[in-house]
N, C-alpha and C positions, 0 to 999 in steps of 0.2 A: 847288580850287577862284579861286590864285589865276597859274594856267592860261588859267581863261576868264575871268577880269578880266580880265587886258590884250589878249588876244586880243577879245576884246569891244570891246575901249576902239580894240586899234588900227580897227580893221574900220568905229570909228560916225566915226574919224577917214581914213578912205579915205573913202570916203562924201562925206565933205564933205571932201575935194582934192580927189576925185573931183567933185563943183559945180562949185572955185573954179575949177580945171581944166579942164571941161568935159573929159573923157579915164577911161578904158580905167582908165589905165595904176595902180597900187598905191603908194600910194610911200612911207606908212609900213607896217616892217616891226616885228615880234615878233624881239628877239635880245639876245647876246650881244656886246657888240664886241672883247673878245676872248678869243679863249681859251684853254683853261688853260695850255697852251702858252705864253702871249703872242704868241703869232700874232694875225696882228686876224682878225678873227669873219667879217667886210661884207665882202665882196670888188664886196656890188655897191654902188659912187655914187651918189651921188641922189636917197638916203630918207633921210623920218628913223627915228630906232630906237629902239625901245621898251624899258626895259631895270628890269628892278627890281634897285638896291640896299641897299635893307634892307627889312624887316620887323622891325613890333612888334609889340604886343598892343594892342589903345584902352582902357586900364584904367578913363579920368572915365567913360565910358555903361559896362565892364559897376559898379564900385561904386558907382557909382549904382543898381541891380540896371532898366535896361533897358530895353525886348524893343525890337521894334522900327518900331513901333507909336509909342515916344517916349513909354509912359505906364511907368508904376512897375510889375518885378510882383513877383509872388508868389517866382521863381522868376529871380536871376540868368544861370541857364544856359539859358534860354531863346530867344535869338543868338548867336554869336559877333563877335563886334566887332573887326579886324585893322587896322591902318594897313600900308597901301605906299607907300614913296617912290618912287619911274618917273622913270628920268631922260626923257625925251625931245630925243636930241641929231640934229645936220640935218648929217647926211653927200652936203658935195655939191665939186663937182668949183667950182663956181663960187662965189665965198666970198655974192656978193647973189641968188643967188640960196640957199644957206641961210638965208640971216634976213628974204627972204620965205615960208620955208616955215619957221620959225620960229618967223614973228609970226604965220602959224598954226593955228599951233598953240595960243600964247596965245588968239587972237580966241577958238578955238572953246567952250575954259572958258571963256571970259569967258563968254560965250553961254551956254553947261551947262554947268556945274555943280556940278548933281547931276542924275543921272539915277535912276528910280523907274521901278516897273512903268508907272505914269501918259504918264511924258516915254519911257520906252526899253521898246517892248514885244518885242523880242529881251533882253534881259534874264536877264543866266544861271538854268536854275535855281538856287537855293536865295539865289542875290543880291534885296534888298532893295533898299535902295540900298548909292552908291555918294557918295562929295559930295570933290566937287577943292578944293583948297587951294596952290598957290603956296609951296611952298616959296621965303628971302629966307637963300641963301646967300651972303658972305660974298664977298671975295675969294681966304682964307685958307682957306674950307671946302666952294668949290668947288675947287681946287689940291685936294685932300687926296682930296673923290669922284676926282677924276681920275688922281691919282696911284694912288688904292688901283681901282682901273679896270684904270689896269695902259697906258691907252693916252692918248695927244698932246687937247689939248684942243679940239670942237668949238663952237659958238652952240650952249644945250642947253638947257634947261630941265626941274625936279624939281617936280615934284608928289607933295602929302600927301596919298595918295584913303587916305579913309574906309571900308568896307565895312565892309556889315555884311547879316548871310545869317542867316539857320537852323540850325541846324545840326540833321544829320540824327539820327534818329529812329532 
């Protein structure tokens, strides 16, 4: 489910970038920034890199017993709610281009912060809703993210993605 979700988001962003740049080139890729051995994972520059940095259980909705229609359910297990923390990094040779592209990511999620069956018919099976919220990281928190990844800073955004999905029966 996580791979399908992040692939879906990468595809949606690529479609948005293709429209903005009037180009068939994919500018968004789903990848780690650094390999487990510490070497750089991305040899392809001039891309927005989508990287998962954390997974959490969404305890608030779960504890309230909400199902995906946001109605109280007799069975709090009717849906599974998790939060993905995702880093969008601009890996570009040209700093101005990096800022332009990371701004487009920000604009995209500002325009469309919720994906559901009615506004995103290609949403992966079992996923009912994705809600995007930009994380406001201070300088120390952002430094910790990049140090944990083991890479040098790139212009970036971190989004909290609330994922509501039906559990497999």
